[in-house]
C-alpha positions as CSV (number, residue, x, y, z in Angstrom):
1,M,0.0,0.0,0.0
2,T,1.2,3.5,-0.7
3,N,0.6,6.4,1.7
4,S,-2.0,7.9,-0.6
5,Q,-4.0,4.7,-0.4
6,S,-3.5,3.8,3.2
7,V,-5.4,4.9,6.3
8,V,-4.5,4.7,10.0
9,L,-7.2,4.8,12.6
10,V,-6.3,6.2,16.0
11,T,-8.9,6.1,18.7
12,G,-8.9,8.0,21.9
13,G,-7.2,10.7,19.9
14,A,-7.4,13.3,22.7
15,G,-5.3,11.2,25.1
16,G,-1.6,11.4,25.7
17,M,-0.7,8.1,24.1
18,A,-2.7,8.9,21.0
19,V,-1.1,12.3,20.6
20,A,2.3,10.7,20.8
21,C,1.4,7.9,18.4
22,A,-0.5,9.9,15.7
23,P,2.5,11.7,14.1
24,R,4.4,8.5,13.9
25,M,1.5,6.8,12.2
26,A,1.2,9.6,9.7
27,A,4.4,8.2,8.1
28,I,2.4,5.2,6.9
29,G,-0.9,6.7,6.0
30,H,-3.7,9.3,6.3
31,V,-4.6,9.4,10.0
32,V,-8.2,9.3,11.1
33,L,-8.5,10.6,14.6
34,T,-11.5,9.9,16.8
35,D,-12.8,10.7,20.2
36,L,-16.0,11.8,21.9
37,D,-15.4,15.4,21.1
38,V,-13.7,16.6,17.9
39,A,-12.6,19.8,19.6
40,R,-10.4,17.8,21.9
41,L,-8.5,16.3,18.9
42,E,-6.7,19.6,18.1
43,P,-3.4,18.6,19.8
44,A,-3.2,15.3,17.8
45,E,-4.2,17.1,14.6
46,Q,-1.4,19.6,15.1
47,A,1.1,16.9,15.9
48,V,0.3,15.1,12.6
49,A,0.4,18.3,10.6
50,A,3.8,19.3,12.2
51,G,5.2,16.1,10.9
52,G,3.9,16.7,7.4
53,G,1.0,14.2,7.7
54,R,-2.7,14.5,6.9
55,S,-5.5,13.8,9.3
56,T,-9.3,13.7,9.4
57,S,-11.2,14.0,12.7
58,V,-14.4,12.2,13.5
59,A,-16.5,12.4,16.7
60,C,-17.5,8.8,17.8
61,D,-18.8,7.2,20.9
62,L,-17.6,3.6,20.5
63,R,-20.5,2.4,22.7
64,N,-22.9,3.4,19.9
65,D,-23.3,1.1,16.9
66,R,-24.3,3.9,14.6
67,D,-21.3,6.0,15.6
68,V,-19.0,3.1,14.9
69,A,-20.6,2.5,11.5
70,V,-20.0,6.1,10.5
71,L,-16.4,5.9,11.7
72,V,-15.7,2.8,9.7
73,E,-17.4,4.3,6.7
74,T,-15.2,7.4,7.0
75,V,-12.0,5.3,7.2
76,T,-12.9,3.1,4.3
77,S,-14.0,6.0,2.1
78,I,-10.5,7.4,2.3
79,G,-8.5,4.3,1.5
80,A,-7.4,0.9,2.6
81,L,-7.1,0.1,6.3
82,R,-3.3,0.0,7.0
83,A,-3.3,0.2,10.8
84,V,-5.4,0.7,13.9
85,V,-4.1,2.2,17.1
86,H,-6.8,1.7,19.7
87,T,-6.1,3.8,22.8
88,A,-9.6,4.7,23.7
89,G,-10.6,3.8,27.3
90,I,-11.2,4.9,30.8
91,S,-9.3,4.2,34.0
92,P,-10.4,2.5,37.3
93,M,-11.2,5.7,39.2
94,M,-13.2,7.3,36.4
95,A,-16.3,5.1,36.6
96,D,-18.0,2.0,38.2
97,G,-17.0,-1.5,37.1
98,P,-19.8,-2.1,34.6
99,T,-19.1,1.2,32.8
100,V,-15.3,0.5,32.7
101,L,-16.0,-2.9,31.2
102,D,-18.4,-1.4,28.7
103,V,-16.0,1.3,27.5
104,D,-12.7,-0.6,27.7
105,L,-13.8,-4.1,26.5
106,V,-17.3,-4.2,25.0
107,S,-16.6,-1.1,22.9
108,T,-13.3,-2.6,21.8
109,A,-15.0,-5.8,20.6
110,R,-17.7,-3.7,18.8
111,L,-15.0,-1.7,17.0
112,F,-13.0,-4.6,15.8
113,T,-16.0,-6.6,14.8
114,A,-16.9,-3.6,12.5
115,L,-13.4,-3.3,11.2
116,E,-12.7,-7.0,10.4
117,P,-14.3,-7.1,6.9
118,Y,-11.8,-4.4,5.9
119,V,-8.6,-6.1,7.1
120,C,-6.3,-6.8,4.2
121,A,-2.8,-7.8,3.4
122,G,-0.5,-5.6,5.6
123,T,-3.1,-4.4,8.0
124,A,-1.8,-4.2,11.6
125,A,-3.7,-3.3,14.8
126,V,-2.4,-2.5,18.3
127,C,-4.8,-2.3,21.2
128,I,-3.8,-0.6,24.4
129,A,-4.4,-3.0,27.3
130,S,-2.6,-2.7,30.7
131,I,-0.4,-4.5,33.1
132,A,-3.6,-4.7,35.2
133,G,-4.7,-7.4,32.8
134,H,-1.9,-9.6,34.1
135,S,-3.3,-9.6,37.6
136,D,-4.8,-12.8,39.1
137,L,-7.6,-10.7,40.6
138,A,-11.1,-12.2,39.8
139,S,-9.7,-15.0,37.7
140,E,-12.9,-16.9,38.1
141,A,-14.4,-14.5,35.5
142,N,-11.9,-15.4,32.8
143,A,-14.2,-17.9,31.1
144,H,-16.8,-15.2,30.6
145,L,-14.6,-12.6,29.0
146,D,-14.5,-14.0,25.5
147,D,-18.0,-12.9,24.2
148,P,-18.2,-9.2,25.2
149,L,-21.0,-8.6,22.7
150,A,-23.3,-11.3,24.1
151,P,-26.6,-10.1,25.5
152,G,-26.4,-9.6,29.3
153,F,-22.5,-9.8,29.2
154,L,-22.1,-7.2,32.0
155,D,-24.6,-9.0,34.3
156,T,-22.9,-12.3,33.5
157,I,-19.5,-10.9,34.6
158,A,-21.0,-9.4,37.8
159,N,-22.7,-12.7,38.7
160,A,-19.4,-14.7,38.2
161,L,-17.5,-12.7,40.7
162,D,-17.2,-13.2,44.4
163,I,-15.9,-9.7,44.9
164,P,-17.7,-6.4,44.1
165,L,-17.5,-5.3,40.5
166,D,-16.0,-1.9,41.2
167,G,-13.9,0.3,38.9
168,A,-10.7,-1.6,39.8
169,A,-12.1,-5.0,39.2
170,G,-13.8,-3.8,36.0
171,Y,-10.5,-2.5,34.7
172,V,-8.6,-5.6,35.4
173,L,-11.2,-7.7,33.7
174,A,-11.6,-5.3,30.8
175,K,-7.8,-5.2,30.1
176,R,-7.5,-9.0,30.4
177,G,-10.4,-9.3,28.0
178,V,-8.6,-7.0,25.5
179,I,-5.5,-9.2,25.7
180,R,-7.6,-12.3,25.1
181,L,-9.5,-10.6,22.2
182,C,-6.3,-9.9,20.4
183,E,-5.2,-13.5,20.8
184,R,-8.5,-14.8,19.4
185,L,-8.5,-12.3,16.5
186,A,-5.0,-13.4,15.3
187,G,-6.6,-16.3,13.4
188,P,-9.3,-14.4,11.4
189,W,-7.0,-11.4,10.9
190,G,-4.2,-13.7,9.7
191,A,-6.5,-15.3,7.2
192,R,-7.0,-11.8,5.7
193,G,-3.3,-11.0,5.7
194,G,-3.4,-8.9,8.8
195,R,-2.0,-8.9,12.3
196,I,-3.2,-7.8,15.7
197,V,-1.5,-7.4,19.1
198,S,-2.0,-5.7,22.4
199,I,0.3,-3.6,24.5
200,S,0.2,-3.6,28.3
201,P,1.7,-0.2,29.5
202,G,3.0,0.2,32.9
203,L,2.9,3.5,34.7
204,I,2.9,6.1,31.9
205,D,3.1,9.9,32.4
206,T,-0.2,10.9,30.8
207,E,-3.1,13.0,32.1
208,M,-5.0,9.8,32.9
209,G,-1.9,8.2,34.5
210,R,-1.5,11.2,36.7
211,F,-5.2,11.2,37.6
212,E,-4.9,7.6,38.9
213,Y,-1.5,8.2,40.6
214,E,-2.9,11.0,42.7
215,R,-5.8,8.7,43.8
216,Q,-4.3,5.3,44.3
217,E,-1.6,4.9,47.0
218,M,-0.6,1.6,45.5
219,M,0.6,3.3,42.3
220,K,3.3,5.2,44.3
221,A,4.8,2.0,45.5
222,M,4.6,0.6,41.9
223,A,6.3,3.6,40.5
224,E,9.2,3.3,42.9
225,F,9.4,-0.5,42.3
226,T,9.6,-0.2,38.5
227,P,13.2,-1.3,37.6
228,V,13.7,1.2,34.7
229,Q,13.9,4.6,36.3
230,R,14.7,8.0,34.7
231,E,16.0,11.4,35.9
232,R,12.7,13.2,35.6
233,E,10.4,15.4,37.7
234,S,7.4,13.2,37.2
235,P,7.1,10.2,39.6
236,L,5.6,8.2,36.7
237,P,8.6,6.4,35.0
238,G,7.0,5.7,31.6
239,L,6.5,8.2,28.7
240,P,3.9,8.3,26.0
241,E,6.8,8.2,23.6
242,D,7.7,4.7,24.9
243,I,4.2,3.6,23.8
244,A,4.4,5.4,20.5
245,A,7.8,3.8,19.6
246,T,6.4,0.4,20.4
247,V,3.3,1.0,18.4
248,A,5.3,2.3,15.4
249,F,7.5,-0.9,15.4
250,L,4.5,-3.2,15.8
251,C,2.7,-1.5,12.8
252,S,5.8,-1.7,10.7
253,D,7.0,-4.5,8.3
254,D,9.8,-5.2,10.8
255,A,7.1,-6.8,13.0
256,A,5.6,-8.8,10.2
257,F,5.7,-12.1,12.2
258,I,4.3,-10.7,15.5
259,S,0.6,-11.3,16.1
260,G,-1.8,-12.6,18.7
261,C,0.3,-11.7,21.7
262,D,0.7,-9.0,24.4
263,I,3.8,-6.8,24.7
264,R,4.4,-5.4,28.2
265,V,5.9,-1.9,28.1
266,D,6.3,-1.4,31.8
267,G,9.9,-0.9,32.6
268,G,10.2,-4.4,33.9
269,L,7.5,-4.0,36.6
270,I,5.6,-7.2,36.1
271,G,8.7,-9.3,35.6
272,A,10.4,-8.0,38.7
273,G,7.2,-8.5,40.7
274,R,6.8,-12.0,39.6
275,S,10.5,-12.9,40.4
276,L,9.7,-11.9,44.0
277,G,6.3,-13.5,44.1
278,L,4.5,-10.2,44.1
279,A,2.6,-10.4,40.8
280,G,0.2,-12.9,39.5
């Protein structure tokens, strides 16, 4: 695919990870940016333009089937689907458990179901999951995570738990579900010539990351325990650019044999924790 024929979809375009990813994605195609509010996409639009790329902005609520249909129609009217960078989502302290699951997992499944018919040779997708998805919390719900679009899915999950479905539990389950979704889609995407992977970020210095850091005492200990540290003012060790660099690689031809897996970009946090018996 040439740049003039290729399209890259970046969701959650107002977020810090998307703003970092968008200009790098512009090198491989026309960038379609989406978020709830088009006005909030200006930083990403400017970042793409500064790098000499082109972008189109679309307002979309990924919980709404009609919005998703319009988004996919916009993407495919511009050209062939070359890449998807799915960063849209909310964090544990932003909503209750069912809402977090709906936004972070159900909406992800809705989007990728709509996109699948347009996957072609060379298409690559990266979904932002989280190291939270590697937790053993609420593992009894694992068997129920693989059909997010089923009627009554949220009730099924809540009934499967022996703990309250609060924002934290919803986030763990949602991100685990995203990881599992990318594993399952590797087959049908591969049959069309495409690839799909997830990334599990650690503690990243974004607006959302800082929001959670200020409200969760556990995150302070996690930040200090992260093996890779930097001389920075922020207590959060990871940068949006770390995610953008990983996304750019995974969407490139250099990653042509990588699909159906999760890549932890966490400065060694999960690995170090497991070596000490501190992580699931």
